[in-house]
C-alpha positions in Angstrom: 36.3 21.7 119.9 33.5 24.2 119.2 34.7 26.2 122.2 38.2 26.4 120.7 36.9 27.5 117.3 34.7 30.1 119.0 37.7 31.4 121.1 39.9 31.6 118.0 37.2 33.6 116.2 36.9 36.0 119.1 40.6 36.5 119.2 40.7 37.2 115.4 37.9 39.8 115.8 39.8 41.6 118.6 43.1 41.6 116.6 41.4 42.9 113.4 39.6 45.6 115.4 42.8 46.7 117.0 44.7 46.8 113.7 41.8 48.8 112.2 41.9 51.3 115.0 45.6 51.8 114.6 45.2 52.6 110.9 42.4 55.1 111.6 44.5 56.8 114.2 47.5 57.0 111.9 45.7 59.0 109.2 46.4 62.8 109.3 43.2 64.6 108.3 43.9 67.9 110.0 44.7 70.8 107.6 47.4 73.3 108.3 46.6 76.6 109.9 45.0 79.1 107.5 47.8 81.2 105.9 47.5 85.0 106.4 48.4 87.1 103.4 49.1 90.7 104.0 47.2 93.3 102.0 48.9 96.5 101.0 49.8 98.0 104.4 51.5 101.2 103.1 54.5 102.5 101.4 58.1 103.4 102.4 57.9 106.8 104.0 54.4 106.4 105.5 55.8 105.6 108.9 53.6 103.4 111.2 50.7 101.4 109.9 48.3 98.9 111.5 48.6 95.3 110.4 45.2 94.1 111.6 41.6 95.4 111.3 41.3 95.8 115.0 44.2 98.4 114.9 45.9 96.8 117.8 49.2 95.8 116.1 51.3 98.2 114.1 54.6 98.2 112.2 57.0 100.8 110.8 56.4 100.3 107.1 59.4 99.6 104.8 60.0 98.0 101.5 60.3 94.7 103.3 57.1 94.4 105.4 54.4 96.4 103.6 52.4 93.5 102.2 51.5 93.2 98.6 53.3 95.8 96.5 55.2 96.7 93.4 59.0 96.3 93.3 61.6 98.3 91.4 62.8 95.6 89.0 60.5 94.4 86.2 56.7 94.3 86.1 56.6 92.5 89.4 54.2 92.2 92.3 55.5 90.9 95.6 53.1 89.1 98.0 53.9 88.5 101.7 52.4 86.3 104.4 52.7 85.7 108.1 55.2 83.1 109.2 53.5 79.7 109.3 54.1 77.7 112.5 53.0 74.2 111.3 55.9 71.8 111.4 54.6 69.3 108.8 54.2 71.7 105.8 55.4 70.3 102.4 54.8 73.2 99.9 53.1 76.5 99.4 51.0 76.9 96.3 50.7 80.4 94.7 47.5 81.3 92.8 46.8 84.4 90.7 43.7 85.6 88.8 42.3 88.7 87.2 38.8 89.8 87.9 36.2 87.6 86.1 39.0 85.4 84.8 40.2 81.9 85.5 42.4 81.2 88.5 46.0 80.0 87.6 48.4 78.2 89.9 51.6 80.0 89.0 54.1 78.3 91.3 54.8 75.9 94.2 57.5 76.9 96.6 59.2 75.6 99.8 57.2 76.1 103.0 60.0 78.2 104.7 59.4 81.2 102.4 57.3 84.2 103.6 57.1 86.1 100.3 57.0 85.6 96.6 57.7 87.9 93.6 55.5 87.4 90.5 57.0 88.5 87.2 53.9 89.6 85.3 53.5 89.3 81.5 50.6 90.0 79.2 48.1 87.2 79.5 45.9 87.1 76.4 44.2 90.5 76.2 45.2 91.3 79.8 48.2 93.6 80.1 50.7 93.1 82.9 50.1 96.7 84.0 46.7 98.3 84.5 45.2 95.0 85.3 43.8 94.2 88.8 45.8 91.1 89.9 44.5 89.0 92.8 46.5 86.4 94.7 45.9 83.7 97.3 48.1 80.9 98.6 47.5 77.3 99.9 49.6 75.7 102.6 49.9 71.9 102.0 51.1 69.4 104.5 52.9 66.1 104.1 49.6 64.2 104.1 48.1 66.3 101.4 45.8 68.4 103.6 45.7 72.1 102.7 44.2 75.4 103.8 43.7 78.5 101.7 44.3 82.1 102.5 42.1 85.1 101.8 42.7 87.0 98.6 44.8 90.2 98.3 45.0 92.5 95.3 47.1 95.1 93.6 47.4 96.9 90.2 50.7 97.9 88.5 50.8 101.3 86.8 53.5 102.8 84.5 56.9 103.1 86.1 58.5 106.5 86.5 61.6 106.8 84.2 64.4 108.6 86.0 66.3 111.4 84.1 68.8 113.0 86.5 71.0 112.8 88.5 72.4 110.0 86.3 73.5 106.8 87.8 76.8 107.1 89.8 76.7 110.9 89.5 79.3 112.8 91.5 77.7 115.9 93.2 79.4 118.7 95.1 76.6 119.1 97.7 73.0 118.1 98.5 71.4 120.9 96.5 70.0 118.4 94.1 67.1 118.7 91.6 65.7 115.3 90.8 64.0 114.8 87.4 61.9 112.0 85.9 59.4 111.4 83.2 55.7 111.8 84.0 53.6 108.6 83.7 50.1 108.1 82.6 47.2 108.6 85.0 49.4 109.0 88.1 47.9 110.7 91.1 50.9 111.1 93.3 54.7 110.7 93.2 57.0 110.0 96.1 60.7 110.8 95.8 62.8 108.7 98.1 66.4 109.0 99.2 68.3 106.1 100.9 71.7 105.9 102.6 74.6 103.7 101.5 73.0 100.7 103.1 69.8 101.5 101.3 67.9 102.4 104.5 65.3 105.1 104.1 66.4 108.6 104.9 64.0 111.1 103.4 61.0 111.5 101.0 58.9 114.2 99.5 55.4 113.8 97.9 54.1 115.6 94.9 50.4 115.5 93.9 50.0 115.6 90.2 48.0 118.3 88.5 50.7 119.3 86.1 50.7 118.9 82.3 54.5 118.9 81.9 56.0 115.6 80.8 59.1 116.1 83.0 58.7 116.3 86.8 61.2 118.1 88.9 61.6 118.0 92.7 64.3 119.5 94.9 66.0 117.9 97.9 64.6 120.3 100.5 65.2 118.6 103.8 66.4 120.8 106.7 69.3 118.3 107.1 71.9 118.5 104.4 73.3 115.2 103.1 77.0 114.8 104.2 79.6 113.3 101.9 78.8 109.7 101.0 77.0 107.3 98.8 73.2 107.5 98.4 70.4 106.0 96.3 67.2 107.5 95.0 63.9 106.2 93.6 60.5 107.5 92.6 57.3 105.7 93.5 54.0 106.4 91.6 50.6 105.9 93.2 47.0 105.8 92.1 44.5 104.8 94.7 41.1 104.6 93.0 37.7 103.5 94.2 36.7 100.3 92.3 33.2 99.1 93.0 33.0 101.1 96.2 36.3 99.8 97.5 39.7 101.5 97.8 42.0 99.7 95.4 45.7 100.3 95.5 47.7 100.8 92.3 51.4 101.8 92.0 54.9 101.3 90.7 58.5 101.9 91.7 61.3 103.1 89.5 64.7 101.5 89.3 67.1 102.9 91.9 70.0 105.1 91.0 73.1 105.8 93.0 74.7 109.2 93.5 77.8 110.3 95.5 78.3 113.6 97.4 82.0 114.4 97.4 
């Protein structure tokens, strides 16, 4: 009888150990791969830019792949990150903070997104523009494990206000003088022209040392614009050294359409 009791006890221990092992093996404790947020890689019109510190991979910079940047609509900053390959992601958390201020989780989004636009408003005594905004994201899997990206930063400055040509202007040829209002503390403007599909065609830069409130710049490409529909925009830049580091600041005007008959 004692032998049977001992045998049953041994069997129970083996069964419990096996069940315990299965539970341990079933728990996912592996965090997702670390998300890679893109810093400001450049601006439309810059051409090719490196996307890594080792300067081995490069891209042709456009509005859609240049990393953290301003956008034409609203006081918005767009952040972008590398496509995440993990198959068990649940959400992406977006965090924002200003220097020496508390971190705020501003949103949670689906894991298939690769960019996010943050509509900035004044936060206490921090204005939406002229504040250094910092962002990082967390990738969270179905088991609740998460990994955190590095931080990227950008500062919005005053948007250029376009004057002429007015929206939907009908023009006889491409001898165009573009005009816009000068913003505060801008170092450089970039006038951009896009085709009817809003693909980049041409730009001209203007370093600011002028006192006039209205800036003028002519379309002076060697290639005349043929009849058709076009869009134009003005970007403003100020790249200052903050604490010994290059810090990108900028803004983009709203786009306007013009037609050459």
